[in-house]
C-alpha positions in Angstrom: 55.3 82.9 118.4 57.0 83.6 121.9 53.8 85.9 123.0 51.8 83.1 121.6 53.6 80.4 123.9 53.3 83.1 126.9 49.5 83.8 126.0 49.3 80.2 126.7 51.1 79.9 129.9 49.1 82.9 131.4 45.8 81.2 130.6 46.5 78.0 131.4 47.8 79.1 135.2 44.8 80.8 136.0 42.0 78.7 134.0 41.7 77.0 137.2 40.4 79.9 139.0 37.5 80.3 136.3 34.4 79.3 136.7 34.2 76.0 134.9 31.3 77.5 132.5 33.4 80.2 131.4 36.4 78.1 130.4 34.9 77.5 127.5 34.2 80.9 126.2 37.9 81.9 127.3 39.7 79.8 125.2 37.5 80.3 122.4 38.6 83.8 122.6 42.3 83.2 123.5 42.1 81.2 119.9 40.8 83.8 118.0 43.5 85.8 119.3 45.8 84.0 118.6 44.5 82.7 115.3 43.1 85.5 113.4 44.7 88.1 111.8 44.3 91.2 113.6 46.9 93.4 111.4 47.5 92.8 107.7 43.4 92.4 107.0 42.9 93.3 103.1 39.3 93.5 101.9 40.3 91.5 99.6 40.6 87.6 99.6 43.4 85.4 98.6 42.2 81.9 97.5 45.1 81.1 95.7 47.4 81.1 99.1 44.7 78.5 100.7 46.3 74.9 100.9 43.4 72.6 100.6 45.0 69.1 100.6 46.0 68.2 104.4 49.5 67.4 104.5 50.4 67.7 100.7 49.8 71.1 99.9 51.5 74.0 101.4 54.5 74.3 103.9 54.2 71.6 106.8 56.3 72.3 109.5 56.0 70.4 112.9 55.9 73.2 114.8 52.6 74.6 112.9 51.0 70.8 113.3 51.9 70.9 116.8 50.3 74.3 118.0 47.7 73.9 116.2 47.1 70.1 118.4 48.0 71.6 121.2 45.8 74.8 120.6 42.4 73.1 120.6 42.6 70.3 123.3 41.5 72.6 126.3 38.9 73.4 123.8 37.4 69.7 123.6 38.4 69.4 127.3 36.3 72.7 128.1 33.8 72.0 125.9 32.8 68.7 127.1 33.6 69.8 131.1 30.6 72.2 130.6 27.8 70.6 128.8 25.2 68.2 131.0 25.4 64.4 131.1 22.8 64.3 128.3 23.6 63.7 124.0 27.0 62.5 122.6 29.4 65.7 123.8 32.1 64.3 121.9 30.7 64.6 118.4 28.7 67.9 119.8 32.9 69.6 120.7 34.8 68.1 117.5 31.9 69.5 115.4 32.1 73.1 117.4 35.7 73.1 117.1 35.7 72.1 113.6 33.2 75.3 112.9 35.9 77.2 114.6 39.1 76.5 113.1 37.3 76.6 109.6 35.5 80.2 110.8 39.6 81.6 112.2 40.9 79.9 109.1 38.4 81.7 106.9 39.8 85.4 108.3 43.2 84.4 107.1 41.8 84.1 103.6 41.5 88.3 103.7 45.9 88.7 105.2 48.9 88.9 103.2 50.5 87.7 106.2 49.1 84.5 106.8 48.2 81.2 104.7 44.9 79.4 105.6 45.6 75.6 105.4 43.4 72.2 105.8 46.2 70.6 107.6 45.7 73.3 110.7 42.1 72.1 110.2 42.5 68.9 110.6 44.6 69.1 113.6 42.8 71.5 115.1 40.0 68.8 114.9 42.1 66.0 116.3 42.9 68.2 118.9 39.4 69.1 120.1 38.6 65.0 119.3 41.8 64.2 121.5 40.5 67.0 124.4 37.2 65.8 124.4 38.1 62.2 124.5 39.9 63.2 128.0 37.8 65.0 129.6 34.6 61.7 129.4 33.8 61.0 133.0 36.0 57.5 132.7 38.8 60.0 131.3 38.7 57.9 127.7 38.9 54.6 129.8 36.2 51.7 129.8 34.0 52.6 133.0 35.0 51.0 136.3 31.9 48.9 137.1 31.6 48.3 141.3 28.8 46.0 142.7 26.7 47.0 145.4 
């Protein structure tokens, strides 16, 4: 856990020096490094360990919920900042973030030490939504109309 906090701190301190178009890629790599079980990987699945119902099944710890939320806020922020002005960037960010979350949780099915959870996917999606909402041009508020 301390390693994850250290990595996140270092990335956030140096993220302003990274060109905007590379920030999403960098943050996706941070998520993969933090979430994918790089050790203890097994060639057989553990579907019985999956917590299928968000906030109901499996161990529910405030720390895990908070980390999942905070880990994906920058993803939504960088996704929206890196897109052009057309289309629904918030919806695209949430859809992409949920796909990334599902993919990383799926890798945990093949680990003895990790517990994939629908709660994690939901909190990751909420984190992406929060970050994407904050990155909107109006900053999450109604746009200011100026008269010429």
